[in-house]
C-alpha positions in Angstrom: -170.3 148.2 163.3 -170.6 144.3 164.1 -173.7 144.0 161.4 -171.1 145.3 158.7 -168.7 142.8 159.6 -170.7 140.1 159.7 -172.2 141.2 156.4 -168.7 141.4 155.1 -168.0 137.7 156.3 -170.7 136.6 154.0 -173.7 136.6 155.9 -176.8 138.0 153.9 -179.1 138.1 156.8 -177.5 137.8 160.4 -179.1 136.5 162.9 -178.2 136.1 166.7 -176.7 132.4 166.1 -174.9 133.7 162.9 -173.4 136.7 165.1 -172.7 134.0 168.1 -171.1 131.7 165.9 -168.9 134.1 164.0 -167.7 135.8 167.6 -167.2 132.2 169.1 -164.9 131.5 166.1 -163.1 134.4 166.0 -162.4 134.6 169.9 -161.0 130.6 169.5 -158.6 132.1 167.0 -157.6 134.7 169.3 -156.9 131.7 171.8 -159.6 132.4 173.9 -161.3 129.3 175.9 -165.1 129.3 174.7 -168.0 127.1 176.2 -170.8 127.3 174.3 -174.5 127.0 175.2 -174.0 126.5 178.8 -176.4 126.4 181.8 -176.4 127.9 185.3 -178.5 127.1 188.0 -179.7 129.9 190.2 -182.1 130.4 193.2 -184.3 131.9 190.6 -184.1 129.4 188.1 -181.9 128.1 185.2 -180.1 130.4 183.3 -179.0 129.3 179.8 -176.0 132.4 178.0 -175.1 131.7 174.7 -171.4 131.8 175.2 -168.7 131.5 178.6 -165.5 132.9 177.7 -162.8 131.9 180.0 -159.4 134.3 179.6 -158.3 134.9 182.8 -161.4 135.5 184.2 -164.7 134.3 182.9 -167.4 136.3 181.0 -170.7 135.3 180.3 -171.9 136.5 176.5 -175.7 136.9 175.6 -176.2 137.9 172.0 -179.0 140.4 171.1 -179.9 142.0 167.6 -181.4 145.5 167.6 -184.7 144.8 167.5 -184.2 141.9 170.7 -182.1 144.5 172.6 -184.1 147.1 172.5 -187.0 145.1 173.7 -184.8 143.8 176.2 -184.0 147.4 177.6 -187.6 148.2 177.6 -188.4 145.1 180.0 -185.2 145.7 182.1 
């Protein structure tokens, strides 16, 4: 569903970055505060999620395309 939307936006081959950018743009249009590419220090290292959303509560977003998501599920 998301890929169909991205293709409809004129993107010929969606990548993680194009989807992230389009999602970020759409959420900002809807009034959501978006903090792109931030980092958080943790006891186990530094995490670098794609987006932090602030809309009443903070939401962390990490975009993954199908093959990357399948690999991530296999590794976790």
